[in-house]
Gaussian input, Z-matrix of N, CA and C with variables (Angstrom, degrees):
# hf/3-21g

backbone

0 1
 N
 C     1     B1
 C     2     B2     1     A1
 N     3     B3     2     A2     1     D1
 C     4     B4     3     A3     2     D2
 C     5     B5     4     A4     3     D3
 N     6     B6     5     A5     4     D4
 C     7     B7     6     A6     5     D5
 C     8     B8     7     A7     6     D6
 N     9     B9     8     A8     7     D7
 C    10    B10     9     A9     8     D8
 C    11    B11    10    A10     9     D9
 N    12    B12    11    A11    10    D10
 C    13    B13    12    A12    11    D11
 C    14    B14    13    A13    12    D12
 N    15    B15    14    A14    13    D13
 C    16    B16    15    A15    14    D14
 C    17    B17    16    A16    15    D15
 N    18    B18    17    A17    16    D16
 C    19    B19    18    A18    17    D17
 C    20    B20    19    A19    18    D18
 N    21    B21    20    A20    19    D19
 C    22    B22    21    A21    20    D20
 C    23    B23    22    A22    21    D21
 N    24    B24    23    A23    22    D22
 C    25    B25    24    A24    23    D23
 C    26    B26    25    A25    24    D24
 N    27    B27    26    A26    25    D25
 C    28    B28    27    A27    26    D26
 C    29    B29    28    A28    27    D27
 N    30    B30    29    A29    28    D28
 C    31    B31    30    A30    29    D29
 C    32    B32    31    A31    30    D30
 N    33    B33    32    A32    31    D31
 C    34    B34    33    A33    32    D32
 C    35    B35    34    A34    33    D33
 N    36    B36    35    A35    34    D34
 C    37    B37    36    A36    35    D35
 C    38    B38    37    A37    36    D36
 N    39    B39    38    A38    37    D37
 C    40    B40    39    A39    38    D38
 C    41    B41    40    A40    39    D39
 N    42    B42    41    A41    40    D40
 C    43    B43    42    A42    41    D41
 C    44    B44    43    A43    42    D42
 N    45    B45    44    A44    43    D43
 C    46    B46    45    A45    44    D44
 C    47    B47    46    A46    45    D45
 N    48    B48    47    A47    46    D46
 C    49    B49    48    A48    47    D47
 C    50    B50    49    A49    48    D48
 N    51    B51    50    A50    49    D49
 C    52    B52    51    A51    50    D50
 C    53    B53    52    A52    51    D51
 N    54    B54    53    A53    52    D52
 C    55    B55    54    A54    53    D53
 C    56    B56    55    A55    54    D54
 N    57    B57    56    A56    55    D55
 C    58    B58    57    A57    56    D56
 C    59    B59    58    A58    57    D57
 N    60    B60    59    A59    58    D58
 C    61    B61    60    A60    59    D59
 C    62    B62    61    A61    60    D60
 N    63    B63    62    A62    61    D61
 C    64    B64    63    A63    62    D62
 C    65    B65    64    A64    63    D63
 N    66    B66    65    A65    64    D64
 C    67    B67    66    A66    65    D65
 C    68    B68    67    A67    66    D66
 N    69    B69    68    A68    67    D67
 C    70    B70    69    A69    68    D68
 C    71    B71    70    A70    69    D69
 N    72    B72    71    A71    70    D70
 C    73    B73    72    A72    71    D71
 C    74    B74    73    A73    72    D72
 N    75    B75    74    A74    73    D73
 C    76    B76    75    A75    74    D74
 C    77    B77    76    A76    75    D75
 N    78    B78    77    A77    76    D76
 C    79    B79    78    A78    77    D77
 C    80    B80    79    A79    78    D78
 N    81    B81    80    A80    79    D79
 C    82    B82    81    A81    80    D80
 C    83    B83    82    A82    81    D81
 N    84    B84    83    A83    82    D82
 C    85    B85    84    A84    83    D83
 C    86    B86    85    A85    84    D84
 N    87    B87    86    A86    85    D85
 C    88    B88    87    A87    86    D86
 C    89    B89    88    A88    87    D87
 N    90    B90    89    A89    88    D88
 C    91    B91    90    A90    89    D89
 C    92    B92    91    A91    90    D90
 N    93    B93    92    A92    91    D91
 C    94    B94    93    A93    92    D92
 C    95    B95    94    A94    93    D93
 N    96    B96    95    A95    94    D94
 C    97    B97    96    A96    95    D95
 C    98    B98    97    A97    96    D96
 N    99    B99    98    A98    97    D97
 C   100   B100    99    A99    98    D98
 C   101   B101   100   A100    99    D99
 N   102   B102   101   A101   100   D100
 C   103   B103   102   A102   101   D101
 C   104   B104   103   A103   102   D102
 N   105   B105   104   A104   103   D103
 C   106   B106   105   A105   104   D104
 C   107   B107   106   A106   105   D105
 N   108   B108   107   A107   106   D106
 C   109   B109   108   A108   107   D107
 C   110   B110   109   A109   108   D108
 N   111   B111   110   A110   109   D109
 C   112   B112   111   A111   110   D110
 C   113   B113   112   A112   111   D111
 N   114   B114   113   A113   112   D112
 C   115   B115   114   A114   113   D113
 C   116   B116   115   A115   114   D114
 N   117   B117   116   A116   115   D115
 C   118   B118   117   A117   116   D116
 C   119   B119   118   A118   117   D117
 N   120   B120   119   A119   118   D118
 C   121   B121   120   A120   119   D119
 C   122   B122   121   A121   120   D120
 N   123   B123   122   A122   121   D121
 C   124   B124   123   A123   122   D122
 C   125   B125   124   A124   123   D123
 N   126   B126   125   A125   124   D124
 C   127   B127   126   A126   125   D125
 C   128   B128   127   A127   126   D126
 N   129   B129   128   A128   127   D127
 C   130   B130   129   A129   128   D128
 C   131   B131   130   A130   129   D129
 N   132   B132   131   A131   130   D130
 C   133   B133   132   A132   131   D131
 C   134   B134   133   A133   132   D132
 N   135   B135   134   A134   133   D133
 C   136   B136   135   A135   134   D134
 C   137   B137   136   A136   135   D135
 N   138   B138   137   A137   136   D136
 C   139   B139   138   A138   137   D137
 C   140   B140   139   A139   138   D138
 N   141   B141   140   A140   139   D139
 C   142   B142   141   A141   140   D140
 C   143   B143   142   A142   141   D141
 N   144   B144   143   A143   142   D142
 C   145   B145   144   A144   143   D143
 C   146   B146   145   A145   144   D144
 N   147   B147   146   A146   145   D145
 C   148   B148   147   A147   146   D146
 C   149   B149   148   A148   147   D147
 N   150   B150   149   A149   148   D148
 C   151   B151   150   A150   149   D149
 C   152   B152   151   A151   150   D150
 N   153   B153   152   A152   151   D151
 C   154   B154   153   A153   152   D152
 C   155   B155   154   A154   153   D153
 N   156   B156   155   A155   154   D154
 C   157   B157   156   A156   155   D155
 C   158   B158   157   A157   156   D156
 N   159   B159   158   A158   157   D157
 C   160   B160   159   A159   158   D158
 C   161   B161   160   A160   159   D159
 N   162   B162   161   A161   160   D160
 C   163   B163   162   A162   161   D161
 C   164   B164   163   A163   162   D162
 N   165   B165   164   A164   163   D163
 C   166   B166   165   A165   164   D164
 C   167   B167   166   A166   165   D165
 N   168   B168   167   A167   166   D166
 C   169   B169   168   A168   167   D167
 C   170   B170   169   A169   168   D168
 N   171   B171   170   A170   169   D169
 C   172   B172   171   A171   170   D170
 C   173   B173   172   A172   171   D171
 N   174   B174   173   A173   172   D172
 C   175   B175   174   A174   173   D173
 C   176   B176   175   A175   174   D174
 N   177   B177   176   A176   175   D175
 C   178   B178   177   A177   176   D176
 C   179   B179   178   A178   177   D177
 N   180   B180   179   A179   178   D178
 C   181   B181   180   A180   179   D179
 C   182   B182   181   A181   180   D180
 N   183   B183   182   A182   181   D181
 C   184   B184   183   A183   182   D182
 C   185   B185   184   A184   183   D183
 N   186   B186   185   A185   184   D184
 C   187   B187   186   A186   185   D185
 C   188   B188   187   A187   186   D186
 N   189   B189   188   A188   187   D187
 C   190   B190   189   A189   188   D188
 C   191   B191   190   A190   189   D189
 N   192   B192   191   A191   190   D190
 C   193   B193   192   A192   191   D191
 C   194   B194   193   A193   192   D192
 N   195   B195   194   A194   193   D193
 C   196   B196   195   A195   194   D194
 C   197   B197   196   A196   195   D195

   B1=1.4795
   B2=1.5159
   B3=1.3038
   B4=1.4415
   B5=1.5160
   B6=1.3297
   B7=1.4372
   B8=1.5272
   B9=1.2648
   B10=1.4811
   B11=1.5331
   B12=1.3152
   B13=1.4716
   B14=1.5346
   B15=1.3218
   B16=1.4765
   B17=1.5621
   B18=1.3338
   B19=1.4562
   B20=1.5471
   B21=1.3306
   B22=1.4402
   B23=1.4999
   B24=1.3142
   B25=1.4681
   B26=1.5025
   B27=1.3068
   B28=1.4887
   B29=1.4795
   B30=1.3527
   B31=1.4499
   B32=1.5574
   B33=1.3130
   B34=1.4644
   B35=1.5208
   B36=1.3377
   B37=1.4508
   B38=1.5203
   B39=1.2971
   B40=1.4658
   B41=1.4959
   B42=1.3229
   B43=1.4557
   B44=1.5324
   B45=1.3629
   B46=1.4423
   B47=1.5415
   B48=1.3437
   B49=1.4611
   B50=1.5221
   B51=1.3084
   B52=1.4907
   B53=1.5202
   B54=1.3331
   B55=1.4396
   B56=1.5232
   B57=1.3429
   B58=1.4779
   B59=1.5278
   B60=1.3187
   B61=1.4351
   B62=1.5405
   B63=1.3111
   B64=1.4514
   B65=1.5927
   B66=1.3245
   B67=1.4742
   B68=1.5318
   B69=1.3236
   B70=1.5139
   B71=1.5127
   B72=1.3278
   B73=1.4419
   B74=1.5089
   B75=1.3504
   B76=1.4964
   B77=1.4888
   B78=1.3481
   B79=1.4269
   B80=1.5326
   B81=1.3133
   B82=1.4871
   B83=1.5240
   B84=1.2794
   B85=1.4389
   B86=1.5458
   B87=1.2975
   B88=1.4858
   B89=1.5156
   B90=1.3261
   B91=1.4833
   B92=1.5140
   B93=1.3513
   B94=1.4577
   B95=1.5630
   B96=1.2960
   B97=1.4745
   B98=1.5188
   B99=1.3313
   B100=1.4600
   B101=1.4821
   B102=1.3083
   B103=1.4625
   B104=1.5338
   B105=1.3495
   B106=1.4498
   B107=1.5107
   B108=1.3283
   B109=1.4626
   B110=1.5322
   B111=1.3064
   B112=1.4624
   B113=1.4775
   B114=1.3359
   B115=1.4797
   B116=1.5326
   B117=1.3406
   B118=1.4551
   B119=1.4988
   B120=1.3175
   B121=1.4344
   B122=1.5498
   B123=1.3149
   B124=1.4703
   B125=1.5369
   B126=1.2793
   B127=1.4559
   B128=1.4928
   B129=1.3555
   B130=1.4509
   B131=1.5141
   B132=1.3511
   B133=1.4783
   B134=1.5289
   B135=1.3085
   B136=1.4707
   B137=1.5072
   B138=1.3100
   B139=1.4627
   B140=1.5296
   B141=1.3210
   B142=1.4710
   B143=1.5059
   B144=1.3344
   B145=1.4124
   B146=1.5040
   B147=1.3385
   B148=1.4587
   B149=1.4926
   B150=1.3762
   B151=1.4419
   B152=1.5336
   B153=1.3596
   B154=1.4752
   B155=1.5378
   B156=1.3201
   B157=1.4643
   B158=1.5090
   B159=1.3077
   B160=1.4581
   B161=1.4826
   B162=1.3697
   B163=1.4586
   B164=1.5646
   B165=1.3281
   B166=1.4304
   B167=1.5237
   B168=1.3182
   B169=1.4696
   B170=1.5215
   B171=1.3097
   B172=1.4442
   B173=1.5135
   B174=1.3218
   B175=1.4707
   B176=1.5328
   B177=1.3075
   B178=1.4838
   B179=1.5059
   B180=1.3352
   B181=1.4862
   B182=1.5334
   B183=1.3524
   B184=1.5015
   B185=1.5334
   B186=1.3070
   B187=1.4800
   B188=1.5090
   B189=1.3114
   B190=1.4873
   B191=1.5107
   B192=1.2670
   B193=1.4768
   B194=1.5350
   B195=1.2833
   B196=1.4234
   B197=1.5109
   A1=109.34
   A2=117.13
   A3=121.23
   A4=112.51
   A5=115.68
   A6=124.23
   A7=109.99
   A8=117.33
   A9=121.85
   A10=108.20
   A11=116.65
   A12=121.38
   A13=107.50
   A14=113.06
   A15=120.41
   A16=111.66
   A17=113.38
   A18=120.86
   A19=114.79
   A20=116.45
   A21=119.85
   A22=110.76
   A23=116.81
   A24=122.21
   A25=109.56
   A26=117.88
   A27=124.96
   A28=109.34
   A29=118.14
   A30=121.65
   A31=110.82
   A32=115.58
   A33=121.88
   A34=108.09
   A35=115.93
   A36=120.52
   A37=109.51
   A38=116.87
   A39=121.94
   A40=113.25
   A41=117.83
   A42=120.24
   A43=116.48
   A44=116.44
   A45=119.35
   A46=110.54
   A47=117.31
   A48=116.65
   A49=110.91
   A50=115.47
   A51=120.56
   A52=112.60
   A53=118.63
   A54=122.47
   A55=111.88
   A56=117.66
   A57=122.58
   A58=108.36
   A59=118.44
   A60=121.36
   A61=110.54
   A62=117.62
   A63=122.04
   A64=109.96
   A65=113.10
   A66=118.37
   A67=110.03
   A68=116.74
   A69=119.10
   A70=112.26
   A71=116.56
   A72=121.51
   A73=116.33
   A74=113.45
   A75=119.37
   A76=113.13
   A77=117.56
   A78=121.55
   A79=111.01
   A80=115.09
   A81=121.70
   A82=107.86
   A83=119.85
   A84=123.68
   A85=112.24
   A86=116.28
   A87=122.26
   A88=113.53
   A89=114.81
   A90=118.74
   A91=114.99
   A92=115.84
   A93=118.80
   A94=109.88
   A95=114.69
   A96=123.55
   A97=106.38
   A98=118.20
   A99=121.38
   A100=111.14
   A101=115.00
   A102=120.09
   A103=103.14
   A104=115.36
   A105=121.07
   A106=109.02
   A107=115.94
   A108=122.08
   A109=112.90
   A110=114.89
   A111=121.37
   A112=117.46
   A113=117.95
   A114=119.97
   A115=108.29
   A116=113.63
   A117=119.54
   A118=109.57
   A119=116.32
   A120=122.35
   A121=109.32
   A122=117.30
   A123=120.68
   A124=111.84
   A125=117.25
   A126=123.35
   A127=111.56
   A128=119.22
   A129=121.39
   A130=112.59
   A131=118.84
   A132=122.77
   A133=111.52
   A134=120.05
   A135=121.63
   A136=113.39
   A137=118.39
   A138=120.66
   A139=111.54
   A140=117.92
   A141=122.34
   A142=113.32
   A143=119.70
   A144=124.82
   A145=108.80
   A146=118.61
   A147=122.56
   A148=107.67
   A149=116.94
   A150=122.61
   A151=109.18
   A152=112.69
   A153=121.74
   A154=109.39
   A155=115.30
   A156=121.07
   A157=110.75
   A158=117.55
   A159=124.37
   A160=115.84
   A161=120.25
   A162=122.04
   A163=106.90
   A164=114.98
   A165=121.77
   A166=111.47
   A167=116.23
   A168=122.03
   A169=108.90
   A170=115.69
   A171=122.89
   A172=107.24
   A173=116.35
   A174=121.93
   A175=108.70
   A176=116.20
   A177=120.40
   A178=105.09
   A179=115.90
   A180=120.29
   A181=107.93
   A182=111.67
   A183=118.07
   A184=106.85
   A185=113.72
   A186=121.51
   A187=107.12
   A188=114.92
   A189=118.92
   A190=110.32
   A191=113.90
   A192=117.49
   A193=108.27
   A194=115.92
   A195=115.72
   A196=112.94
   D1=163.60
   D2=-178.96
   D3=-122.85
   D4=141.02
   D5=171.82
   D6=-123.22
   D7=167.61
   D8=176.16
   D9=-106.66
   D10=122.76
   D11=179.05
   D12=-122.66
   D13=112.96
   D14=-175.45
   D15=51.34
   D16=40.53
   D17=174.90
   D18=86.86
   D19=-3.27
   D20=-176.90
   D21=-108.64
   D22=134.91
   D23=177.03
   D24=-65.98
   D25=125.41
   D26=-176.00
   D27=-131.89
   D28=138.16
   D29=175.85
   D30=-81.83
   D31=139.83
   D32=177.49
   D33=-148.92
   D34=153.37
   D35=178.59
   D36=-75.31
   D37=131.89
   D38=175.23
   D39=-54.99
   D40=131.61
   D41=178.79
   D42=78.94
   D43=7.18
   D44=178.72
   D45=-71.41
   D46=129.01
   D47=178.66
   D48=-64.58
   D49=145.66
   D50=-178.40
   D51=-52.78
   D52=-45.21
   D53=-177.73
   D54=-63.12
   D55=-38.09
   D56=178.58
   D57=-68.24
   D58=-42.79
   D59=179.91
   D60=-62.64
   D61=-43.16
   D62=179.64
   D63=-60.22
   D64=-45.60
   D65=178.60
   D66=-61.34
   D67=-41.77
   D68=178.66
   D69=-62.28
   D70=-31.87
   D71=178.28
   D72=-82.46
   D73=-5.01
   D74=179.36
   D75=72.94
   D76=30.03
   D77=-177.63
   D78=-90.72
   D79=130.82
   D80=-178.86
   D81=-69.52
   D82=117.61
   D83=-178.13
   D84=-62.46
   D85=-31.77
   D86=-175.90
   D87=-81.54
   D88=-9.08
   D89=-176.99
   D90=-123.36
   D91=27.96
   D92=-175.70
   D93=-138.65
   D94=143.67
   D95=168.65
   D96=-116.85
   D97=137.00
   D98=-179.61
   D99=-116.01
   D100=127.99
   D101=169.05
   D102=-101.44
   D103=121.85
   D104=-177.23
   D105=-117.46
   D106=114.99
   D107=-176.94
   D108=46.14
   D109=44.81
   D110=172.30
   D111=91.35
   D112=3.15
   D113=178.27
   D114=-135.04
   D115=147.19
   D116=176.18
   D117=-69.80
   D118=127.95
   D119=-175.08
   D120=-100.68
   D121=112.38
   D122=178.77
   D123=-62.03
   D124=144.80
   D125=-177.78
   D126=-53.41
   D127=-39.16
   D128=-177.29
   D129=-64.83
   D130=-13.61
   D131=178.52
   D132=-95.64
   D133=-5.56
   D134=-175.87
   D135=-59.88
   D136=-30.38
   D137=179.57
   D138=-85.31
   D139=-10.86
   D140=-178.49
   D141=-98.85
   D142=-13.38
   D143=-178.18
   D144=-97.25
   D145=127.59
   D146=179.33
   D147=-115.86
   D148=127.71
   D149=-174.34
   D150=-65.08
   D151=141.06
   D152=177.85
   D153=-131.75
   D154=156.87
   D155=178.05
   D156=-46.78
   D157=133.37
   D158=174.57
   D159=80.82
   D160=2.87
   D161=178.15
   D162=-59.10
   D163=149.75
   D164=176.37
   D165=-118.36
   D166=120.92
   D167=-179.40
   D168=-118.02
   D169=136.08
   D170=166.32
   D171=-116.96
   D172=119.38
   D173=-179.03
   D174=-103.36
   D175=122.52
   D176=177.99
   D177=-111.91
   D178=117.31
   D179=-176.17
   D180=-111.76
   D181=136.31
   D182=179.81
   D183=-89.27
   D184=138.54
   D185=-179.10
   D186=-124.57
   D187=128.29
   D188=176.75
   D189=-86.46
   D190=159.09
   D191=174.55
   D192=170.09
   D193=-175.64
   D194=-175.17
   D195=-178.99

């Protein structure tokens, strides 16, 4: 199945929990905010949301520097 991640079509396993998918992508849980189908998804819900065809994710990652 396909989902949109930051506007790009991306393949994902149907029914994959959000937290598992993030881990598979190597995304740092402490440095990301997720907008899931138009709403900010709190971290405590990442294990309760299962990806479905056509889901839209916007991932905002924090980067340190100086």
